[in-house]
ZADO-1210 file (C-alpha; in nm, 4 decimals, padded with zeros to 6 digits):
<atoms>
<atom x="-03.1009" y="03.0154" z="04.6417" code="MET" pos="1"/>
<atom x="-03.1257" y="03.4136" z="04.6768" code="ALA" pos="2"/>
<atom x="-03.2037" y="03.5652" z="04.3712" code="GLY" pos="3"/>
<atom x="-03.1982" y="03.1725" z="04.2254" code="GLU" pos="4"/>
<atom x="-03.4986" y="03.1749" z="03.9305" code="VAL" pos="5"/>
<atom x="-03.6373" y="02.8540" z="03.9476" code="LEU" pos="6"/>
<atom x="-03.7638" y="02.7357" z="03.6989" code="THR" pos="7"/>
<atom x="-03.8923" y="02.3705" z="03.7252" code="PRO" pos="8"/>
<atom x="-03.9698" y="02.1220" z="03.4234" code="PRO" pos="9"/>
<atom x="-04.3051" y="02.0842" z="03.5372" code="ILE" pos="10"/>
<atom x="-04.6319" y="02.1128" z="03.2679" code="GLU" pos="11"/>
<atom x="-05.0165" y="02.0900" z="03.3136" code="ILE" pos="12"/>
<atom x="-05.1759" y="01.8727" z="03.1003" code="THR" pos="13"/>
<atom x="-05.3805" y="01.9994" z="02.8558" code="ALA" pos="14"/>
<atom x="-05.5980" y="01.6945" z="02.8386" code="THR" pos="15"/>
<atom x="-05.8376" y="01.8738" z="03.1369" code="GLY" pos="16"/>
<atom x="-05.6864" y="01.5475" z="03.3816" code="SER" pos="17"/>
<atom x="-05.6523" y="01.6516" z="03.7474" code="ALA" pos="18"/>
<atom x="-05.2895" y="01.8989" z="03.8068" code="PRO" pos="19"/>
<atom x="-05.2291" y="01.7457" z="04.1203" code="TRP" pos="20"/>
<atom x="-04.9103" y="01.6663" z="04.0443" code="PRO" pos="21"/>
<atom x="-04.8142" y="01.9504" z="03.9095" code="ALA" pos="22"/>
<atom x="-04.9262" y="02.2076" z="04.1374" code="PHE" pos="23"/>
<atom x="-04.8074" y="01.9390" z="04.4425" code="GLU" pos="24"/>
<atom x="-04.4433" y="01.9464" z="04.2923" code="GLU" pos="25"/>
<atom x="-04.4438" y="02.3310" z="04.2747" code="LEU" pos="26"/>
<atom x="-04.5838" y="02.3824" z="04.6209" code="PHE" pos="27"/>
<atom x="-04.2908" y="02.1315" z="04.7214" code="HIS" pos="28"/>
<atom x="-04.0451" y="02.3937" z="04.5350" code="ILE" pos="29"/>
<atom x="-04.2013" y="02.7188" z="04.6564" code="HIS" pos="30"/>
<atom x="-04.4344" y="02.6660" z="04.8523" code="GLY" pos="31"/>
<atom x="-04.1737" y="02.7941" z="05.1883" code="THR" pos="32"/>
<atom x="-04.0867" y="03.1386" z="04.9303" code="ARG" pos="33"/>
<atom x="-04.4400" y="03.1722" z="04.8931" code="MET" pos="34"/>
<atom x="-04.5413" y="03.1708" z="05.2806" code="LYS" pos="35"/>
<atom x="-04.2922" y="03.4220" z="05.3528" code="SER" pos="36"/>
<atom x="-04.4063" y="03.6546" z="05.0987" code="ILE" pos="37"/>
<atom x="-04.7563" y="03.6021" z="05.2036" code="ALA" pos="38"/>
<atom x="-04.6940" y="03.6527" z="05.5619" code="TYR" pos="39"/>
<atom x="-04.4617" y="03.9375" z="05.4314" code="ASN" pos="40"/>
<atom x="-04.7942" y="04.1355" z="05.3147" code="LEU" pos="41"/>
<atom x="-04.9844" y="04.0230" z="05.5586" code="LEU" pos="42"/>
<atom x="-04.8414" y="03.9734" z="05.9268" code="GLY" pos="43"/>
<atom x="-05.0176" y="03.6728" z="06.0190" code="ASN" pos="44"/>
<atom x="-04.8741" y="03.3537" z="05.9845" code="GLN" pos="45"/>
<atom x="-05.2354" y="03.1761" z="05.9467" code="GLN" pos="46"/>
<atom x="-05.3597" y="03.4442" z="05.6485" code="ASP" pos="47"/>
<atom x="-05.0607" y="03.3606" z="05.4820" code="ALA" pos="48"/>
<atom x="-05.0844" y="02.9529" z="05.4545" code="GLU" pos="49"/>
<atom x="-05.4422" y="03.0414" z="05.3654" code="ASP" pos="50"/>
<atom x="-05.3501" y="03.3064" z="05.0980" code="ALA" pos="51"/>
<atom x="-05.1135" y="03.0189" z="04.9974" code="VAL" pos="52"/>
<atom x="-05.3771" y="02.7649" z="04.9860" code="GLN" pos="53"/>
<atom x="-05.6513" y="02.9628" z="04.8384" code="GLU" pos="54"/>
<atom x="-05.3649" y="03.0864" z="04.5191" code="ALA" pos="55"/>
<atom x="-05.3086" y="02.7073" z="04.4412" code="PHE" pos="56"/>
<atom x="-05.6875" y="02.6042" z="04.4293" code="LEU" pos="57"/>
<atom x="-05.7394" y="02.8875" z="04.2727" code="LYS" pos="58"/>
<atom x="-05.4338" y="02.7978" z="03.9614" code="SER" pos="59"/>
<atom x="-05.5700" y="02.4593" z="03.9689" code="CYS" pos="60"/>
<atom x="-05.8944" y="02.5437" z="03.9218" code="ARG" pos="61"/>
<atom x="-05.8195" y="02.7559" z="03.6179" code="SER" pos="62"/>
<atom x="-05.5502" y="02.5522" z="03.4998" code="GLN" pos="63"/>
<atom x="-05.7073" y="02.7090" z="03.1607" code="HIS" pos="64"/>
<atom x="-05.6104" y="03.0260" z="03.1795" code="ASN" pos="65"/>
<atom x="-05.2843" y="02.9450" z="03.2017" code="TYR" pos="66"/>
<atom x="-05.0901" y="03.0636" z="02.8652" code="ARG" pos="67"/>
<atom x="-04.7413" y="02.9426" z="02.8946" code="GLY" pos="68"/>
<atom x="-04.6174" y="03.2622" z="02.8723" code="GLY" pos="69"/>
<atom x="-04.4531" y="03.2990" z="03.1651" code="ALA" pos="70"/>
<atom x="-04.3095" y="02.9808" z="03.4285" code="ALA" pos="71"/>
<atom x="-04.5580" y="02.8183" z="03.5709" code="LEU" pos="72"/>
<atom x="-04.4491" y="02.9521" z="03.9331" code="HIS" pos="73"/>
<atom x="-04.4497" y="03.3078" z="03.8076" code="THR" pos="74"/>
<atom x="-04.8768" y="03.2706" z="03.6619" code="TRP" pos="75"/>
<atom x="-04.9501" y="03.0592" z="04.0871" code="VAL" pos="76"/>
<atom x="-04.7046" y="03.3923" z="04.2501" code="TYR" pos="77"/>
<atom x="-04.9000" y="03.6330" z="04.0245" code="ARG" pos="78"/>
<atom x="-05.2318" y="03.4502" z="04.1804" code="ILE" pos="79"/>
<atom x="-05.0739" y="03.4741" z="04.5192" code="LEU" pos="80"/>
<atom x="-05.0127" y="03.8927" z="04.5103" code="ILE" pos="81"/>
<atom x="-05.3398" y="03.9223" z="04.3948" code="ASN" pos="82"/>
<atom x="-05.4924" y="03.7020" z="04.6743" code="VAL" pos="83"/>
<atom x="-05.2642" y="03.8877" z="04.9654" code="CYS" pos="84"/>
<atom x="-05.4030" y="04.2116" z="04.7915" code="LEU" pos="85"/>
<atom x="-05.7550" y="04.1385" z="04.8135" code="ASP" pos="86"/>
<atom x="-05.7429" y="04.0628" z="05.1926" code="GLU" pos="87"/>
<atom x="-05.5801" y="04.3700" z="05.2526" code="GLY" pos="88"/>
<atom x="-05.8872" y="04.5239" z="05.0644" code="ARG" pos="89"/>
<atom x="-06.0719" y="04.3527" z="05.2819" code="ARG" pos="90"/>
<atom x="-05.8867" y="04.4488" z="05.5930" code="ARG" pos="91"/>
<atom x="-05.9347" y="04.7873" z="05.4712" code="GLN" pos="92"/>
<atom x="-06.3673" y="04.8071" z="05.4644" code="ARG" pos="93"/>
<atom x="-06.3501" y="04.5961" z="05.7860" code="ARG" pos="94"/>
<atom x="-06.3153" y="04.8032" z="06.1659" code="PRO" pos="95"/>
<atom x="-05.9719" y="04.6854" z="06.2697" code="ALA" pos="96"/>
<atom x="-06.0275" y="04.4107" z="06.5648" code="MET" pos="97"/>
<atom x="-05.6464" y="04.3426" z="06.6027" code="ASP" pos="98"/>
<atom x="-05.4923" y="04.4358" z="06.9639" code="THR" pos="99"/>
<atom x="-05.2126" y="04.7184" z="06.9381" code="VAL" pos="100"/>
<atom x="-04.8640" y="04.6037" z="07.0470" code="VAL" pos="101"/>
<atom x="-04.6540" y="04.8539" z="07.1795" code="GLU" pos="102"/>
<atom x="-04.2568" y="04.7830" z="07.1035" code="PRO" pos="103"/>
<atom x="-04.0036" y="04.7593" z="07.3669" code="ARG" pos="104"/>
<atom x="-03.7836" y="05.0328" z="07.4460" code="SER" pos="105"/>
<atom x="-03.4273" y="05.0435" z="07.3955" code="GLY" pos="106"/>
<atom x="-03.2880" y="04.9375" z="07.0211" code="ASP" pos="107"/>
<atom x="-03.3039" y="04.5457" z="07.0419" code="THR" pos="108"/>
<atom x="-03.3181" y="04.3828" z="06.7030" code="PRO" pos="109"/>
<atom x="-03.6743" y="04.2922" z="06.7965" code="ALA" pos="110"/>
<atom x="-03.7885" y="04.6786" z="06.8288" code="ASP" pos="111"/>
<atom x="-03.5985" y="04.7304" z="06.5030" code="LEU" pos="112"/>
<atom x="-03.8076" y="04.4462" z="06.3500" code="LYS" pos="113"/>
<atom x="-04.1289" y="04.5973" z="06.4810" code="PHE" pos="114"/>
<atom x="-04.0159" y="04.9280" z="06.3618" code="ALA" pos="115"/>
<atom x="-03.9729" y="04.7867" z="06.0245" code="LEU" pos="116"/>
<atom x="-04.3046" y="04.6234" z="06.0269" code="ARG" pos="117"/>
<atom x="-04.4606" y="04.8873" z="06.1346" code="HIS" pos="118"/>
<atom x="-04.3022" y="05.1300" z="05.7988" code="ALA" pos="119"/>
<atom x="-04.3903" y="04.8421" z="05.5788" code="LEU" pos="120"/>
<atom x="-04.7524" y="04.8759" z="05.6338" code="THR" pos="121"/>
<atom x="-04.7235" y="05.2588" z="05.5579" code="GLN" pos="122"/>
<atom x="-04.5951" y="05.2031" z="05.1842" code="LEU" pos="123"/>
<atom x="-04.8053" y="05.1644" z="04.8962" code="PRO" pos="124"/>
<atom x="-04.8912" y="04.8092" z="04.8196" code="ARG" pos="125"/>
<atom x="-04.6951" y="04.7950" z="04.4989" code="ARG" pos="126"/>
<atom x="-04.3730" y="04.9256" z="04.6916" code="GLN" pos="127"/>
<atom x="-04.4355" y="04.7249" z="04.9908" code="ARG" pos="128"/>
<atom x="-04.5021" y="04.3981" z="04.7489" code="ALA" pos="129"/>
<atom x="-04.1587" y="04.4739" z="04.4956" code="VAL" pos="130"/>
<atom x="-03.9428" y="04.5961" z="04.8182" code="PHE" pos="131"/>
<atom x="-04.0676" y="04.2328" z="05.0396" code="LEU" pos="132"/>
<atom x="-04.0333" y="04.0087" z="04.6982" code="MET" pos="133"/>
<atom x="-03.6386" y="04.1521" z="04.6257" code="ALA" pos="134"/>
<atom x="-03.4920" y="04.2697" z="04.9795" code="ALA" pos="135"/>
<atom x="-03.7049" y="03.9562" z="05.2087" code="ALA" pos="136"/>
<atom x="-03.6802" y="03.6648" z="04.9333" code="GLU" pos="137"/>
<atom x="-03.4513" y="03.7755" z="04.7126" code="GLY" pos="138"/>
<atom x="-03.6212" y="03.7696" z="04.3514" code="LEU" pos="139"/>
<atom x="-03.4420" y="03.9266" z="04.0964" code="PRO" pos="140"/>
<atom x="-03.6631" y="04.2515" z="03.9335" code="HIS" pos="141"/>
<atom x="-03.7287" y="04.0072" z="03.5703" code="VAL" pos="142"/>
<atom x="-03.8980" y="03.7335" z="03.7966" code="GLU" pos="143"/>
<atom x="-04.0695" y="04.0535" z="04.0140" code="ILE" pos="144"/>
<atom x="-04.2068" y="04.1997" z="03.6985" code="ALA" pos="145"/>
<atom x="-04.3465" y="03.9308" z="03.5809" code="ALA" pos="146"/>
<atom x="-04.5409" y="03.8281" z="03.8566" code="ILE" pos="147"/>
<atom x="-04.6803" y="04.1819" z="03.9140" code="LEU" pos="148"/>
<atom x="-04.6765" y="04.2080" z="03.5317" code="GLU" pos="149"/>
<atom x="-04.5020" y="04.5886" z="03.5583" code="ILE" pos="150"/>
<atom x="-04.1594" y="04.6515" z="03.3743" code="SER" pos="151"/>
<atom x="-03.8749" y="04.6070" z="03.5060" code="GLU" pos="152"/>
<atom x="-03.7344" y="04.9112" z="03.5402" code="ALA" pos="153"/>
<atom x="-04.1121" y="04.9705" z="03.7332" code="ASN" pos="154"/>
<atom x="-03.9923" y="04.7446" z="03.9577" code="SER" pos="155"/>
<atom x="-03.6573" y="04.8724" z="03.9977" code="ARG" pos="156"/>
<atom x="-03.7848" y="05.1733" z="04.0528" code="THR" pos="157"/>
<atom x="-04.0848" y="05.1105" z="04.2847" code="LEU" pos="158"/>
<atom x="-03.7529" y="04.9251" z="04.4922" code="LEU" pos="159"/>
<atom x="-03.5784" y="05.2742" z="04.4857" code="PHE" pos="160"/>
<atom x="-03.8479" y="05.4720" z="04.6495" code="ASP" pos="161"/>
<atom x="-03.9735" y="05.2172" z="04.8492" code="ALA" pos="162"/>
<atom x="-03.6385" y="05.2057" z="05.0024" code="ARG" pos="163"/>
<atom x="-03.6036" y="05.5777" z="05.0665" code="ARG" pos="164"/>
<atom x="-03.9648" y="05.5750" z="05.1917" code="GLN" pos="165"/>
<atom x="-03.8435" y="05.3663" z="05.4678" code="LEU" pos="166"/>
<atom x="-03.5460" y="05.5360" z="05.5278" code="GLN" pos="167"/>
<atom x="-03.7014" y="05.8280" z="05.6209" code="GLY" pos="168"/>
<atom x="-04.0071" y="05.6549" z="05.8144" code="LEU" pos="169"/>
<atom x="-03.7025" y="05.4722" z="05.9987" code="LEU" pos="170"/>
<atom x="-03.5300" y="05.8036" z="06.0507" code="SER" pos="171"/>
<atom x="-03.7776" y="05.9342" z="06.2661" code="LYS" pos="172"/>
</atoms>
């Protein structure tokens, strides 16, 4: 499934009727991956679930804005990324109330996971988003480019830069 572009035959009716069945089907197909992307961007399971829910609600409410130029799931992923980025900006504006968790000593997989998560927070948002969608979720550059509304070449460059920066941060 990694790297596979899922394009289900989901249609939103133009008659103005409720699009819930289409979005429910979309959620069943893409919900797990979307929660994973949101979790990786936000770092909190509850925030990730809230972001996915908000993305689906926003997409349902603004179904009239869907132009059909991209697959429906790509459009909803884009809304999800925007919701996550908005939450990230809100977090920066308010003082941090989270407790700092210190990693355990030694080179256990948990320590490496902690170090990677910490290093990811130091990447610029777009690099982090591209890295997570490509490396963690296995999305192809064509889909990442469509979701972030950038070129495929820019997606590849952002991934290369993210990997290089992560390598430098993790080797310290």
